[in-house]
N, C-alpha and C positions, 0 to 999 in steps of 0.2 A: 333707919336700922343699920347696924354695922354689917359689913360684908366680909367674907373670908380673907380678902386681900388686905383688910385693915390690920391683920396680924403682922404684916410686914412693914418695915420702915421705908415705904416708897411714896408717901404722900407728897403732893406738890401744891395742894391748896388746903384750906381748913375744912374741906368737905370729907365725908366718908368716901371710900373708894366705890361705893354703890352709886355715886353721882359723879358727873363730870362738871367742869368749870363753865358750862354754858347750858342754857335751856333750849338752844336751837335744836329742833327735831332732827336736823340733818347731821348731827354728830355721829361719827362712825369710827370703828377701830377694826382694821382688816389685815389679814395675811393673804398673799397672792403667790402662786407658784406656776411655773410651766416646766414641762419635761419634753425634750426634743430628741428624737431618734436621728442622730446625725448621718446614719447610713440607710435610713428607710423613710417611710411616709408618715409614721405616727407622730402626732403632736397633741399633747395633753395640757390643758389649762385648768387650774383649780383655785378655790379661795374659800376663806372662812371669815365671817364678819359678825361683829357685835354692835348693836344700836341701842345704847342705854336709854335714850329719851323716847324711843319707840317701844321699848320692852321686847325686842326681837333679837334672836340669834339665828344665823343661817349659814349655809355652805352650798357650794356648787362644784361640779366638775364637768368638763366637756372634752371630747377627744374627736379628732378628725381621722378617718380612715377611708381612703378613696374619696368617693363623692357623698359620703354620709358623715353626719356629725351627731355623736351620742351626747346626751346631757342628763345629769342627775342633780336634783336639788333637794335640800333638807331645810326645814324651818320650824322654829318652836318659840315658845315664850321664854324670855330671859328672866329667870327668877332672881339671880344675883350675879355679880361679877366675881370671878374666881380664877384660879389657875387651871381649871378644867376646860380645855379648848375642844369642845365636842358638841355636836347636835345630830340627832338621829343616828344614822349609820356612818357618820363622818367624825374623825378626830385628828388632832395634831398633838404629838408628844414632843416636848422640847428636851432633847437628850443632852445637848450642850448649847447654851444660849449663844446666838450669833454664829453658830458653826454647824451644828448637826441636829436634824429634826426627823421625826417619823410622821408620815401622813398616810392615813388609812381611810379608804372609802369602801364600805361593804357593797359587794355585788348582790345579785339576786339570781333566781333560777331561769330568768328569761334570756340569759346570754348577753346582757347589756354591759354596763361599765362598772368596774370595781378595781381597786388597787391597794397594794401595801408597799409603800416606797419609803426609802430613807435618803434624806438629803444631806450632803456634806459640802460646805463652802470651799471653793477653790481660791478665793481671795477674801480679804477682810470685807465685812459689811461697811458700806459707805453712806454717810448722810447726804441726801440730795438737797438742792436748794428749796426753800419754802415755796409752796405752790399757792398763789393767790390769783383768783379770777373774779372780778366784780361784775355783777349784773346791776347796772345803774348804781344804787346806793347800798346794795346788799352783796356780801360775799357769796358767790356761787361755789367757789372752792377756796378753802383756807386750811391747808394740810401740811403735815410733816411726813417724811418718808425716808427709809433707808433701803438700800438695794444690795444685791450680792449675786455673783455667778457661782455655779456649783455643778455637782454631778450626782447622779441617782443610782440607787441599787434597789432591787426588789422585783415585783411582779405586777403587771397590768393585765387585767382580764377584760376583753372587749370582743363582742360579736362571737361569743363562744370559744375564743382562743385565749390561752394564757401566754403572755409574752414576757420572757425573762429580760430584766433591765439590768445592765451592767455599766459601771462608770467609764469604761473605755469607749463606750458607744453613746451613752445617754448623758447629755449635759442639760443645763437649764438655768433659769434666772428666777429670783424671787424678790419680793419687796414686802415691807411692813409699813402701813400708812395709817394715819389717824388724824382727825380734824373734822372739817365740814365739807360735805359734798352732797349733791342731791341723792337722797335715799328714800325708801318707803313710797307712799302714794304721792302723786303730784300735788304741788301747792294749789290751794284754791284760787279762783280768779281774783284778780286785784291789780293794783297799780304796778307792782314789781314783776308780775308775770305777763302783763299785757304789753310786752314789747318784743315783737318778733326778732329773732336773731338773724343777722345777715350771714353768719357762717362760723365755723369752728375748725381750726387747723392744728393738728397735734402729731408729733413724732416722738417715739420713745424707742431707743436702740441699745439694749444691753448685749455685749458681745464678749466672748472668751477667746483669748489667744494664748500661745505658749509663753508663760511667764507673766502675763498681765491680762487685765480686763479693761474694756472701755464701755462707759455708760453715757449716753447722750440723750438729753431731753430738750425739745424745742416746742414752744407753743406760740402761735402768732394770731393776731387779729386779722379780720378780712383785708385790711389795707397793708398787711405784712409787718406791722409793728410787733416786735418780739416781746411777749409778756412773760416768757420763761426761757432761760438759756442756761443749760448746765451740761458741760462736757468735761469728763473726768477720766483719767487713766489710773487704775488701781493696780499697782505692782503686787505680785504675790508675797513679797517681803514686807508689805504694809505701807510702802510709800504711796502717796496720793499726789497726782499731778494734774493741774488744771490745763485744759486744752483750748481755752479761749472761746472765740465766737465762731461756731461752725458755719461754713458756707455750704449750702445744700444744693444738690442736683438730683432730683427724683424723676425718673422716667416712668410714664404710665402707659398701659396698654391702650391702643387706639379705641375710642368709643367708650372708655371707662375711666375710673379713677383708681384702678387696681395697679399698684406699683410693681414693676418687674426688675428694676435696678435702681440703685442709689449710690451717689458718691458724696462723702462727707469730708470736706477740706477743713482741717484743724491745724493748730500750731502748738508745738511742744514748748516746755518752759525755756529751752535754750534757743527758741526761735525757728527751729527746723520744722518742716512741714510734716504733718501726720495725716495721711490720706487713707481713708477707709472706703473700700468698695463692698457693697452689700448686694446679694442676689436673693431676694425673697422667693420662697416656694409656696405651694398652696397652704393656706392657713385656716383659722377659725374666725367666724364673726362673733364678737363678744355679745352682740345683741340678738343672737339666735340661740336661745335656751340657756344662756349664761347670766342673764339678769342685768347686763349693763345698759346704759342709756339707749333708748329706742327699742328695747325688747318689749313687745306687746303682751307677752304671756306672764311675765314675772319680773320684778325688780328687787334688788337688794334692800332688805329692811322692810319689805312689804308684809303686812300681817295676813297670814293664810290660815290661822288657827293653830291649835296645839298639835305637835307631832305630825306635821305635814311633810309629804315628800312627793316627788314626781320624777318619772323616768321617761325620756322621749328620744326618738331618733328622727333626724331631719335629713331629707333628701335635698342636697344642695343643687341638684339639677331641676328641682321643682320651680316653675316660673314664679310662684307666690313667694318662695323663699329667696330666690335670686333677686326679686324686686325689692326686698328689704335690705339686702347686704350693703348697697351703696350709702345707706343713711345711718351708719354707725361706725364704730372703731373696730378694725380688724387686726389680728395678730398673725404674723407669718414667720415660721421657722426660716432661718436664712444661713447661707454660707457667706463668708466674708474674708477679706484680706486687709491687713493694716501694713502699709508700706511693703506689700508683697508677702507678709507673713500670714499663713492661712489660719482661719478661725471659724467660729460658728456662734449663733445666738438667735436673737429674735428681733424682728422689725415690726413695731406696732405703729399703725398709722390711721388717722382719721382726717379726711379732707372733705368737709361738708359745707355746702353753700359757697359763698364768694371767697376767693383768695387771690388777690391781685398779682402776687409774685409768680404764680403758676398759670395765670391767665384764665382762671375760672371765674366767670362773671356772676353766676347765680347758682341756685340749687340744682338746676338741670344741666349745667355745663359739664362737658367731659373732654378728655384729651382728643386732639384731632387724629 
């Protein structure tokens, strides 16, 4: 059957836009946002996803305030693919493609989480390197993504308080990605899932400075072999500069894998050094209420029935929650400098299992 998108000249295959060019159940199409209070403690993360081969559309938002993390999730049946980016009480309005969007999450009477925010890019959106990660003979990740830094305007309601969001204080980063990644329910037992992983190491650092932004992605195998390397400086006037092969120095709190400082050594096009110092603050665990890998309560693309929603508050001092945090990817709002120029952004990191360059021998290893 035709879909509303078929009215537009945007096809890339002979298929209707109601279908995608693969039958892999793990095909997804997602928007991601974060909002960082550069002068306070609040840190908001949100996303919206469509899963055509699972027939599901969903969205989430989570915010950290003090030692608690609020989360709201919406999920429903995907009836057709269209320009209507909405599910439940969540919607995205594209005001100006690649530049300005409005993101709305309806609150409730319980004093939980809701917001009405408008995003405006402060640099051009940039295409990142393709992301391919194989599990034996099968791609676990095979995605495209673009990213952008920006600023926010609007209101966030959390814990019974309305917080005014202004672009002089609130910055953020966003990305749009699509392709194949694990979504929905876990794969059934079989040859390709019966291979225990030795580890996963990931770092994603989008930062905003006066006049430019820097976006760095590094992914490594347990032995330190780099399977994804992307370091880019995007100038506000549209110039894009590759920054080579980052050398990384991440410092972890003793007895944990929680980063408290990082230095990224890169090289400009003219050969001069580009040194970025990052200081992460308290952040959010993406697998505590936000549906990312390792979340035992809900995962993106999982069928929960029609018009499903959930609102939860997590006590991050609860030992049961604390015990989950080391086994997933976490995001930290961060201050930063680039060759001494101050900036801010986000430090996303997952160090799970063995990683030889940092001396982690197995899943139980921590910093001395």
